[in-house]
ROTI-22151 format. One record per residue (C-alpha): residue number from 0; residue in three letters; x, y, z. Coordinates in Angstrom, 3 decimals. Example, Ala and Ser with C-alpha at 12.3 -4.5 7.8 and 13.67 -1.06 7.14 Angstrom:
<pts>
[0; ALA; [12.300; -4.500; 7.800]]
[1; SER; [13.670; -1.060; 7.140]]
</pts>
This chain:
<pts>
[0; UNK; [-6.611; -7.986; 28.935]]
[1; UNK; [-3.583; -10.238; 28.717]]
[2; UNK; [-2.937; -12.792; 25.986]]
[3; UNK; [-0.007; -14.762; 24.683]]
[4; UNK; [0.484; -16.020; 21.147]]
[5; UNK; [2.313; -19.245; 21.837]]
[6; UNK; [4.594; -21.399; 19.705]]
[7; UNK; [4.458; -19.404; 16.456]]
[8; UNK; [7.359; -19.186; 14.044]]
[9; UNK; [8.095; -15.471; 14.391]]
[10; UNK; [9.530; -13.576; 11.403]]
[11; UNK; [10.871; -10.221; 12.530]]
[12; UNK; [13.906; -7.965; 12.081]]
[13; UNK; [15.878; -10.435; 10.013]]
[14; UNK; [15.311; -13.373; 12.350]]
[15; UNK; [13.058; -16.421; 12.194]]
[16; UNK; [12.477; -18.347; 15.419]]
[17; UNK; [9.818; -20.233; 17.357]]
[18; UNK; [8.631; -18.281; 20.360]]
[19; UNK; [5.902; -16.521; 22.298]]
[20; UNK; [4.568; -12.985; 22.141]]
[21; UNK; [2.974; -11.679; 25.337]]
[22; UNK; [0.410; -8.882; 24.935]]
[23; UNK; [-1.051; -6.613; 27.623]]
[24; UNK; [-4.025; -4.648; 26.278]]
[25; UNK; [-2.716; -3.044; 23.052]]
[26; UNK; [1.017; -3.356; 23.729]]
[27; UNK; [3.562; -6.122; 23.166]]
[28; UNK; [4.797; -6.910; 26.671]]
[29; UNK; [7.464; -9.473; 25.872]]
[30; UNK; [8.897; -11.437; 22.936]]
[31; UNK; [10.341; -14.742; 24.060]]
[32; UNK; [12.383; -17.344; 22.214]]
[33; UNK; [11.819; -19.873; 24.995]]
[34; UNK; [8.331; -21.112; 24.333]]
[35; UNK; [8.564; -24.244; 26.442]]
[36; UNK; [9.712; -22.475; 29.619]]
[37; UNK; [7.241; -19.596; 29.919]]
[38; UNK; [4.618; -19.098; 32.608]]
[39; UNK; [1.225; -18.452; 31.010]]
[40; UNK; [-0.770; -17.943; 34.218]]
[41; UNK; [-3.071; -14.949; 33.910]]
[42; UNK; [-2.882; -14.967; 30.105]]
[43; UNK; [-5.332; -16.117; 27.457]]
[44; UNK; [-3.253; -18.592; 25.473]]
[45; UNK; [-3.535; -18.537; 21.679]]
[46; UNK; [-1.980; -21.728; 20.351]]
[47; UNK; [-0.045; -20.817; 17.212]]
[48; UNK; [2.091; -23.924; 16.744]]
[49; UNK; [2.557; -24.587; 13.037]]
[50; UNK; [1.733; -20.973; 12.121]]
[51; UNK; [3.949; -18.006; 11.235]]
[52; UNK; [3.616; -14.697; 13.065]]
[53; UNK; [4.358; -11.451; 11.203]]
[54; UNK; [4.039; -7.790; 12.115]]
[55; UNK; [0.880; -6.307; 10.607]]
[56; UNK; [1.296; -5.000; 7.075]]
[57; UNK; [1.442; -1.196; 6.670]]
[58; UNK; [0.066; -0.211; 3.253]]
[59; UNK; [1.272; 3.292; 2.382]]
[60; UNK; [-1.023; 3.812; -0.607]]
[61; UNK; [-4.735; 3.031; -0.830]]
[62; UNK; [-7.841; 4.661; -2.283]]
[63; UNK; [-10.759; 3.584; -0.116]]
[64; UNK; [-13.088; 5.957; -2.072]]
[65; UNK; [-14.527; 7.623; 1.025]]
[66; UNK; [-16.081; 10.221; 0.853]]
[67; UNK; [-17.978; 10.744; -2.366]]
[68; UNK; [-17.219; 7.550; -4.293]]
[69; UNK; [-18.539; 5.042; -1.784]]
[70; UNK; [-20.459; 3.046; -4.379]]
[71; UNK; [-17.014; 1.660; -5.315]]
[72; UNK; [-15.729; 1.110; -1.770]]
[73; UNK; [-15.645; 2.800; 1.620]]
[74; UNK; [-13.465; 2.900; 4.689]]
[75; UNK; [-15.479; 0.232; 6.479]]
[76; UNK; [-15.669; -2.311; 3.643]]
[77; UNK; [-12.105; -1.887; 2.427]]
[78; UNK; [-10.562; -1.880; 5.916]]
[79; UNK; [-12.465; -5.110; 6.534]]
[80; UNK; [-10.913; -6.632; 3.409]]
[81; UNK; [-7.554; -5.256; 4.529]]
[82; UNK; [-7.516; -6.952; 7.947]]
[83; UNK; [-8.617; -10.225; 6.322]]
[84; UNK; [-5.456; -9.900; 4.230]]
[85; UNK; [-3.152; -9.079; 7.139]]
[86; UNK; [-3.048; -5.314; 6.538]]
[87; UNK; [-3.360; -3.638; 9.940]]
[88; UNK; [-2.586; -0.020; 8.929]]
[89; UNK; [-3.268; 1.992; 5.786]]
[90; UNK; [-2.539; 5.443; 4.368]]
[91; UNK; [-5.362; 6.717; 2.186]]
[92; UNK; [-5.173; 9.118; -0.744]]
[93; UNK; [-6.898; 12.522; -1.098]]
[94; UNK; [-8.539; 12.229; -4.551]]
[95; UNK; [-12.016; 11.671; -3.139]]
[96; UNK; [-15.105; 13.844; -3.644]]
[97; UNK; [-14.539; 16.479; -2.466]]
[98; UNK; [-10.771; 16.401; -3.006]]
[99; UNK; [-9.044; 16.478; 0.368]]
[100; UNK; [-7.327; 19.840; -0.079]]
[101; UNK; [-7.979; 21.547; 3.260]]
[102; UNK; [-7.129; 20.710; 6.847]]
[103; UNK; [-10.837; 20.791; 7.694]]
[104; UNK; [-11.717; 18.144; 5.091]]
[105; UNK; [-8.773; 16.062; 6.249]]
[106; UNK; [-9.986; 16.052; 9.834]]
[107; UNK; [-13.493; 15.059; 8.725]]
[108; UNK; [-11.986; 11.913; 7.178]]
[109; UNK; [-10.161; 11.123; 10.413]]
[110; UNK; [-13.342; 11.515; 12.443]]
[111; UNK; [-15.222; 9.186; 10.101]]
[112; UNK; [-12.449; 6.568; 10.145]]
[113; UNK; [-12.465; 6.544; 13.941]]
[114; UNK; [-16.078; 5.352; 13.799]]
[115; UNK; [-15.808; 2.692; 11.085]]
[116; UNK; [-12.248; 1.509; 10.310]]
[117; UNK; [-11.212; -1.944; 11.497]]
[118; UNK; [-7.578; -1.122; 10.691]]
[119; UNK; [-5.347; 1.740; 11.802]]
[120; UNK; [-5.411; 4.701; 9.454]]
[121; UNK; [-3.781; 7.849; 8.199]]
[122; UNK; [-4.724; 10.223; 5.385]]
[123; UNK; [-2.580; 12.231; 3.000]]
[124; UNK; [-3.056; 15.955; 2.604]]
[125; UNK; [-3.746; 16.624; -1.068]]
[126; UNK; [-1.900; 19.163; -3.202]]
[127; UNK; [-3.353; 21.295; -5.976]]
[128; UNK; [-2.140; 24.270; -7.969]]
[129; UNK; [-3.626; 26.675; -5.437]]
[130; UNK; [-3.609; 25.259; -1.878]]
[131; UNK; [-0.040; 25.824; -0.670]]
[132; UNK; [-1.399; 27.753; 2.341]]
[133; UNK; [-3.232; 24.598; 3.491]]
[134; UNK; [-0.245; 22.341; 2.776]]
[135; UNK; [2.098; 24.259; 5.062]]
[136; UNK; [-0.371; 23.854; 7.951]]
[137; UNK; [0.075; 20.075; 7.885]]
[138; UNK; [1.197; 18.625; 11.204]]
[139; UNK; [3.999; 16.103; 10.520]]
[140; UNK; [3.212; 14.189; 13.717]]
[141; UNK; [-0.426; 13.529; 12.833]]
[142; UNK; [-0.497; 13.143; 9.041]]
[143; UNK; [1.414; 10.623; 6.925]]
[144; UNK; [2.374; 12.984; 4.100]]
[145; UNK; [1.545; 15.354; 1.259]]
[146; UNK; [0.289; 13.742; -1.967]]
[147; UNK; [1.162; 15.364; -5.291]]
[148; UNK; [-0.241; 14.078; -8.575]]
[149; UNK; [2.409; 14.956; -11.162]]
[150; UNK; [0.222; 13.214; -13.723]]
[151; UNK; [-3.462; 13.068; -14.523]]
[152; UNK; [-5.893; 12.824; -11.657]]
[153; UNK; [-9.439; 13.693; -10.720]]
[154; UNK; [-10.795; 17.142; -9.986]]
[155; UNK; [-8.262; 19.874; -9.220]]
[156; UNK; [-5.411; 17.602; -8.241]]
[157; UNK; [-3.101; 17.623; -11.268]]
[158; UNK; [-0.206; 19.808; -10.152]]
[159; UNK; [1.463; 21.029; -13.338]]
[160; UNK; [2.388; 24.610; -12.440]]
[161; UNK; [6.162; 24.922; -12.101]]
[162; UNK; [5.982; 27.648; -9.451]]
[163; UNK; [3.538; 25.574; -7.417]]
[164; UNK; [5.731; 22.481; -7.610]]
[165; UNK; [8.729; 24.490; -6.440]]
[166; UNK; [6.691; 25.911; -3.562]]
[167; UNK; [5.488; 22.460; -2.489]]
[168; UNK; [8.929; 20.869; -2.684]]
[169; UNK; [10.570; 23.757; -0.820]]
[170; UNK; [7.902; 24.341; 1.865]]
[171; UNK; [6.264; 20.966; 2.575]]
[172; UNK; [6.551; 20.295; 6.313]]
[173; UNK; [6.714; 16.527; 5.886]]
[174; UNK; [7.227; 13.758; 3.337]]
[175; UNK; [6.041; 14.469; -0.211]]
[176; UNK; [4.613; 11.401; -1.987]]
[177; UNK; [4.251; 11.709; -5.747]]
[178; UNK; [2.414; 10.040; -8.617]]
[179; UNK; [4.740; 10.549; -11.571]]
[180; UNK; [3.526; 10.490; -15.175]]
[181; UNK; [4.098; 13.275; -17.689]]
[182; UNK; [0.705; 14.603; -18.742]]
[183; UNK; [1.826; 16.041; -22.071]]
[184; UNK; [3.255; 12.707; -23.183]]
[185; UNK; [0.079; 10.871; -22.172]]
[186; UNK; [-2.164; 13.320; -24.031]]
[187; UNK; [-0.045; 12.965; -27.179]]
[188; UNK; [-0.020; 9.161; -26.972]]
[189; UNK; [-3.760; 8.982; -26.284]]
[190; UNK; [-4.560; 11.001; -29.392]]
[191; UNK; [-2.243; 8.878; -31.517]]
[192; UNK; [-3.799; 5.591; -30.405]]
[193; UNK; [-7.363; 6.875; -30.497]]
[194; UNK; [-6.790; 8.027; -34.068]]
[195; UNK; [-5.459; 4.562; -34.877]]
[196; UNK; [-8.082; 2.394; -33.129]]
[197; UNK; [-11.052; 4.602; -32.376]]
[198; UNK; [-13.321; 3.479; -29.534]]
[199; UNK; [-12.429; -0.204; -30.055]]
[200; UNK; [-8.838; 0.083; -28.870]]
[201; UNK; [-7.378; -3.038; -27.202]]
[202; UNK; [-6.292; -2.800; -23.564]]
[203; UNK; [-2.792; -3.953; -24.474]]
[204; UNK; [-1.975; -0.429; -25.743]]
[205; UNK; [-2.163; 0.900; -22.180]]
[206; UNK; [1.609; 0.664; -21.523]]
[207; UNK; [2.207; 2.477; -24.806]]
[208; UNK; [-0.080; 5.355; -23.842]]
[209; UNK; [0.991; 5.485; -20.177]]
[210; UNK; [4.514; 4.841; -21.386]]
[211; UNK; [7.892; 4.335; -19.778]]
[212; UNK; [8.898; 7.689; -21.234]]
[213; UNK; [5.961; 9.411; -19.514]]
[214; UNK; [6.959; 7.852; -16.197]]
[215; UNK; [10.655; 8.674; -16.440]]
[216; UNK; [10.128; 12.277; -17.530]]
[217; UNK; [7.998; 12.909; -14.463]]
[218; UNK; [9.854; 10.846; -11.854]]
[219; UNK; [13.229; 12.267; -12.872]]
[220; UNK; [11.734; 15.759; -12.573]]
[221; UNK; [10.489; 14.978; -9.061]]
[222; UNK; [13.883; 13.648; -8.025]]
[223; UNK; [15.595; 16.734; -9.473]]
[224; UNK; [13.264; 19.040; -7.521]]
[225; UNK; [13.800; 17.045; -4.325]]
[226; UNK; [17.562; 17.274; -4.665]]
[227; UNK; [17.348; 21.002; -5.341]]
[228; UNK; [15.239; 21.756; -2.274]]
[229; UNK; [16.303; 18.946; 0.059]]
[230; UNK; [12.757; 17.563; 0.066]]
[231; UNK; [11.918; 14.284; 1.755]]
[232; UNK; [10.494; 12.595; -1.368]]
[233; UNK; [8.713; 9.263; -1.747]]
[234; UNK; [8.029; 8.199; -5.334]]
[235; UNK; [4.997; 5.946; -5.534]]
[236; UNK; [4.239; 2.903; -7.731]]
[237; UNK; [7.411; 2.483; -9.789]]
[238; UNK; [6.848; 0.617; -13.055]]
[239; UNK; [9.935; 0.790; -15.272]]
[240; UNK; [13.479; -0.490; -15.444]]
[241; UNK; [14.838; 2.918; -16.438]]
[242; UNK; [13.482; 4.649; -13.343]]
[243; UNK; [15.616; 2.424; -11.133]]
[244; UNK; [18.673; 4.517; -12.025]]
[245; UNK; [17.129; 7.377; -10.022]]
[246; UNK; [17.388; 5.601; -6.660]]
[247; UNK; [20.195; 4.644; -4.293]]
[248; UNK; [20.756; 1.322; -2.573]]
[249; UNK; [24.072; 1.993; -0.903]]
[250; UNK; [22.794; 3.945; 2.114]]
[251; UNK; [20.533; 2.830; 4.970]]
[252; UNK; [16.821; 3.560; 4.642]]
[253; UNK; [16.921; 5.799; 7.727]]
[254; UNK; [19.315; 8.140; 5.904]]
[255; UNK; [17.607; 8.217; 2.514]]
[256; UNK; [16.007; 11.496; 1.460]]
[257; UNK; [14.531; 9.990; -1.718]]
[258; UNK; [12.716; 6.646; -1.531]]
[259; UNK; [10.628; 4.461; -3.837]]
[260; UNK; [7.615; 2.194; -3.663]]
[261; UNK; [6.392; -0.603; -5.922]]
[262; UNK; [2.904; -2.086; -5.979]]
[263; UNK; [1.947; -5.738; -5.875]]
[264; UNK; [0.335; -5.734; -9.323]]
[265; UNK; [3.509; -4.413; -10.957]]
[266; UNK; [5.450; -7.305; -9.425]]
[267; UNK; [2.789; -9.875; -10.322]]
[268; UNK; [1.497; -9.005; -13.803]]
[269; UNK; [3.156; -7.896; -17.037]]
[270; UNK; [1.908; -6.586; -20.385]]
[271; UNK; [1.457; -10.145; -21.613]]
[272; UNK; [-1.493; -10.445; -19.207]]
[273; UNK; [-3.618; -7.701; -20.799]]
[274; UNK; [-5.186; -9.988; -23.386]]
[275; UNK; [-6.466; -12.275; -20.610]]
[276; UNK; [-7.232; -9.779; -17.828]]
[277; UNK; [-8.250; -6.741; -19.879]]
[278; UNK; [-9.328; -3.634; -17.968]]
[279; UNK; [-9.118; -5.565; -14.698]]
[280; UNK; [-5.358; -4.896; -14.707]]
[281; UNK; [-5.664; -1.395; -16.146]]
[282; UNK; [-3.845; 0.788; -13.604]]
[283; UNK; [-2.111; 4.155; -13.731]]
[284; UNK; [0.845; 4.007; -14.016]]
[285; UNK; [0.390; 1.081; -16.351]]
[286; UNK; [1.618; -2.453; -15.908]]
[287; UNK; [4.507; -2.646; -18.329]]
[288; UNK; [6.677; -5.373; -19.865]]
[289; UNK; [8.427; -8.478; -18.570]]
[290; UNK; [11.811; -6.753; -18.528]]
[291; UNK; [10.367; -3.961; -16.402]]
[292; UNK; [8.751; -6.421; -14.010]]
[293; UNK; [12.029; -8.279; -13.642]]
[294; UNK; [13.867; -5.007; -12.957]]
[295; UNK; [11.336; -4.134; -10.261]]
[296; UNK; [11.694; -7.531; -8.611]]
[297; UNK; [15.466; -7.102; -8.644]]
[298; UNK; [15.154; -3.583; -7.208]]
[299; UNK; [13.130; -4.942; -4.298]]
[300; UNK; [15.869; -7.475; -3.709]]
[301; UNK; [18.729; -4.950; -3.877]]
[302; UNK; [16.885; -2.216; -1.924]]
[303; UNK; [16.587; 0.412; -4.627]]
[304; UNK; [12.871; -0.021; -3.938]]
[305; UNK; [12.037; 0.410; -0.284]]
[306; UNK; [8.337; -0.428; 0.126]]
[307; UNK; [5.754; -2.793; -1.363]]
[308; UNK; [2.185; -1.444; -1.280]]
[309; UNK; [-1.064; -1.851; -3.231]]
[310; UNK; [-2.495; 1.383; -4.660]]
[311; UNK; [-5.791; -0.353; -3.835]]
[312; UNK; [-8.347; 1.507; -5.989]]
[313; UNK; [-11.664; -0.278; -6.574]]
[314; UNK; [-14.108; 0.373; -9.408]]
[315; UNK; [-17.379; -1.376; -10.144]]
[316; UNK; [-17.677; -4.277; -12.537]]
[317; UNK; [-19.848; -2.123; -14.796]]
[318; UNK; [-17.099; 0.508; -14.989]]
[319; UNK; [-14.382; -2.029; -15.667]]
[320; UNK; [-16.428; -3.737; -18.387]]
[321; UNK; [-16.548; -0.583; -20.487]]
[322; UNK; [-14.388; -0.202; -23.585]]
[323; UNK; [-10.739; 0.612; -22.979]]
[324; UNK; [-10.858; 4.392; -23.329]]
[325; UNK; [-13.971; 4.648; -21.131]]
[326; UNK; [-12.907; 2.223; -18.392]]
[327; UNK; [-11.298; 3.793; -15.295]]
[328; UNK; [-7.858; 2.743; -14.083]]
[329; UNK; [-7.294; 1.018; -10.758]]
[330; UNK; [-8.247; -2.147; -8.950]]
[331; UNK; [-8.604; -3.708; -5.486]]
[332; UNK; [-5.676; -5.505; -3.829]]
[333; UNK; [-5.510; -5.159; -0.006]]
[334; UNK; [-7.087; -8.551; 0.720]]
[335; UNK; [-4.494; -10.363; -1.377]]
[336; UNK; [-1.298; -8.293; -1.213]]
[337; UNK; [0.422; -10.266; 1.530]]
[338; UNK; [-0.720; -13.581; 0.054]]
[339; UNK; [0.642; -12.631; -3.362]]
[340; UNK; [4.024; -11.740; -1.899]]
[341; UNK; [4.059; -14.953; 0.121]]
[342; UNK; [3.430; -16.779; -3.134]]
[343; UNK; [6.642; -15.241; -4.451]]
[344; UNK; [8.308; -16.724; -1.354]]
[345; UNK; [6.867; -20.128; -2.238]]
[346; UNK; [8.117; -19.620; -5.793]]
[347; UNK; [11.637; -18.968; -4.505]]
[348; UNK; [11.757; -15.276; -5.412]]
[349; UNK; [11.884; -13.583; -1.982]]
[350; UNK; [12.698; -14.655; 1.560]]
[351; UNK; [10.109; -14.175; 4.263]]
[352; UNK; [12.344; -11.602; 5.908]]
[353; UNK; [12.558; -9.584; 2.689]]
[354; UNK; [8.765; -9.535; 2.444]]
[355; UNK; [8.399; -8.438; 6.065]]
[356; UNK; [11.031; -5.743; 5.543]]
[357; UNK; [9.230; -4.229; 2.553]]
[358; UNK; [5.650; -4.535; 3.803]]
[359; UNK; [6.035; -3.987; 7.568]]
[360; UNK; [9.411; -2.742; 8.815]]
[361; UNK; [10.374; -0.356; 6.013]]
[362; UNK; [7.036; 1.499; 5.763]]
[363; UNK; [7.288; 2.100; 9.518]]
[364; UNK; [10.857; 3.399; 9.194]]
[365; UNK; [10.225; 5.411; 6.032]]
[366; UNK; [7.202; 7.246; 7.456]]
[367; UNK; [8.521; 7.331; 11.042]]
[368; UNK; [5.387; 5.517; 12.225]]
[369; UNK; [5.233; 5.587; 16.003]]
[370; UNK; [5.629; 2.174; 17.693]]
[371; UNK; [4.363; -0.015; 14.855]]
[372; UNK; [5.742; -2.258; 12.125]]
[373; UNK; [7.850; -4.507; 14.362]]
[374; UNK; [7.310; -7.281; 16.895]]
[375; UNK; [9.039; -5.451; 19.736]]
[376; UNK; [8.494; -4.926; 23.437]]
[377; UNK; [6.569; -1.688; 23.950]]
[378; UNK; [5.191; -1.592; 20.410]]
[379; UNK; [1.534; -1.781; 19.433]]
[380; UNK; [0.364; -5.367; 18.990]]
[381; UNK; [-0.461; -5.268; 15.274]]
[382; UNK; [0.115; -8.894; 14.324]]
[383; UNK; [-0.820; -11.474; 11.700]]
[384; UNK; [-0.887; -15.259; 12.012]]
[385; UNK; [-0.438; -17.070; 8.692]]
[386; UNK; [-0.542; -20.717; 7.680]]
[387; UNK; [2.058; -21.114; 4.947]]
[388; UNK; [0.720; -24.537; 3.999]]
[389; UNK; [-3.009; -23.921; 3.530]]
[390; UNK; [-3.996; -23.545; -0.112]]
[391; UNK; [-6.847; -21.333; -1.268]]
[392; UNK; [-8.277; -20.212; -4.586]]
[393; UNK; [-9.417; -16.603; -5.076]]
[394; UNK; [-13.044; -16.600; -6.239]]
[395; UNK; [-15.812; -14.024; -6.429]]
[396; UNK; [-17.447; -15.763; -3.488]]
[397; UNK; [-14.520; -15.137; -1.114]]
[398; UNK; [-13.657; -11.604; -2.283]]
[399; UNK; [-14.537; -9.037; 0.400]]
[400; UNK; [-14.163; -5.804; -1.562]]
[401; UNK; [-17.324; -3.755; -1.998]]
[402; UNK; [-16.782; -3.810; -5.779]]
[403; UNK; [-17.127; -7.620; -5.700]]
[404; UNK; [-14.170; -8.623; -7.862]]
[405; UNK; [-10.408; -9.078; -7.777]]
[406; UNK; [-7.725; -9.163; -10.490]]
[407; UNK; [-6.410; -12.191; -8.586]]
[408; UNK; [-9.500; -14.325; -9.264]]
[409; UNK; [-8.440; -17.822; -10.263]]
[410; UNK; [-5.051; -17.582; -8.550]]
[411; UNK; [-4.137; -20.392; -6.158]]
[412; UNK; [-2.262; -19.156; -3.099]]
[413; UNK; [-0.324; -21.601; -0.935]]
[414; UNK; [-0.788; -19.483; 2.205]]
[415; UNK; [-3.764; -18.279; 4.219]]
[416; UNK; [-4.200; -15.496; 6.772]]
[417; UNK; [-5.601; -17.159; 9.898]]
[418; UNK; [-5.863; -14.309; 12.420]]
[419; UNK; [-5.231; -10.563; 12.481]]
[420; UNK; [-4.721; -8.475; 15.626]]
[421; UNK; [-5.024; -4.678; 15.576]]
[422; UNK; [-3.782; -2.924; 18.728]]
[423; UNK; [-3.907; -6.263; 20.534]]
[424; UNK; [-7.529; -6.911; 19.578]]
[425; UNK; [-8.481; -9.945; 17.530]]
[426; UNK; [-10.339; -8.445; 14.551]]
[427; UNK; [-10.264; -11.404; 12.159]]
[428; UNK; [-10.045; -15.167; 12.543]]
[429; UNK; [-10.794; -17.880; 9.977]]
[430; UNK; [-13.343; -15.814; 8.055]]
[431; UNK; [-14.994; -14.265; 11.115]]
[432; UNK; [-14.736; -10.582; 12.048]]
[433; UNK; [-14.781; -8.985; 15.495]]
[434; UNK; [-15.772; -5.383; 14.973]]
[435; UNK; [-16.562; -3.894; 18.378]]
[436; UNK; [-13.194; -2.132; 18.716]]
[437; UNK; [-11.972; 0.029; 15.836]]
[438; UNK; [-8.486; 0.917; 14.620]]
[439; UNK; [-6.499; 3.965; 15.695]]
[440; UNK; [-5.076; 7.037; 14.019]]
[441; UNK; [-1.416; 6.543; 13.181]]
[442; UNK; [1.100; 8.865; 14.840]]
[443; UNK; [4.526; 9.767; 13.489]]
[444; UNK; [7.848; 10.435; 15.264]]
[445; UNK; [8.861; 13.560; 13.404]]
</pts>
């Protein structure tokens, strides 16, 4: 099938121009800056005048809760929310039930995703204190990375054994992505605040328990290990100003051995929002203070931070309405991540090209994703059409997550995702989904 997206304002690789994108089946056939002169015969014409065309967002960190926790979310429901938000590819985490700690369990997830996911997908191989034999079997061309929880997690996934960490960092066959919080510091802080408040502790203590110190102790340790062993390290969900000293911004992304990610909620909220939002912005690592948020925004601008992602991690309303110490951490974000970042464009914080770099181009470069993340001839046609002048309010009624809520409820966004194409197929348009063709497994040029 041939189609052409005609007359869109294309934002891609540092340029913004009005043009046409010709698509043949799943591949971009041609990108043209001469919209008025092109021959459209034989093509289905999609009129995109007045709209902006972006590469599909690649989210390098989600928890779609499948298998074992599917009452919170699943690959089908959350990928559906993702494509409605312009996310065409995701990389899902291994702390499911069972924990994804063997190659066999990993492949079962891939087989399931092939049947149900509307977006393209990859899954991290999980690390534990005793599965190094499985880790070294990981095929770098078929799997996005190895995930190491250097902080509290579920099941057997807290990696706190020094010999194990050294083995992982020295032997991992591909990128090592880490959650960095020092467990000892968190345990000490939790006891101190529970002794002080008991079960009625306010949510605003969360950044004191999951503190900047806990983050820096762990992230600096990860960076030290990576430098010792030459590991390709990606440090997930940065939250503090101090951690920014660990990262470089004076070398090209392609040459970086140590990279960093920030999540939308850490750029959007600060500790001052806890009294209003409560457990609905309780994440690990915690949302911290205004000065930290400002440092993160600046680090995105100056390229100390390389990628913007979501750490999408839904929980039920019942779980989130529990008291602070009993409520789980995490929240849904894939439907609204691009819109939130576009709002920062409207607010004068980022350029459109900066947003596309951090959400589309740089994840593709950082993970060596094969033929995605750019609007280029020969690349997969993962594309998003956006109206930058179409206001919408986030309400429970228009939230698509299985959990039925969003921390963004009540926010007014000045942009709207109009259409999303995955591998050249229209999967979403103006609230309607086209589900007959599913997403594909991501491949990596490594």
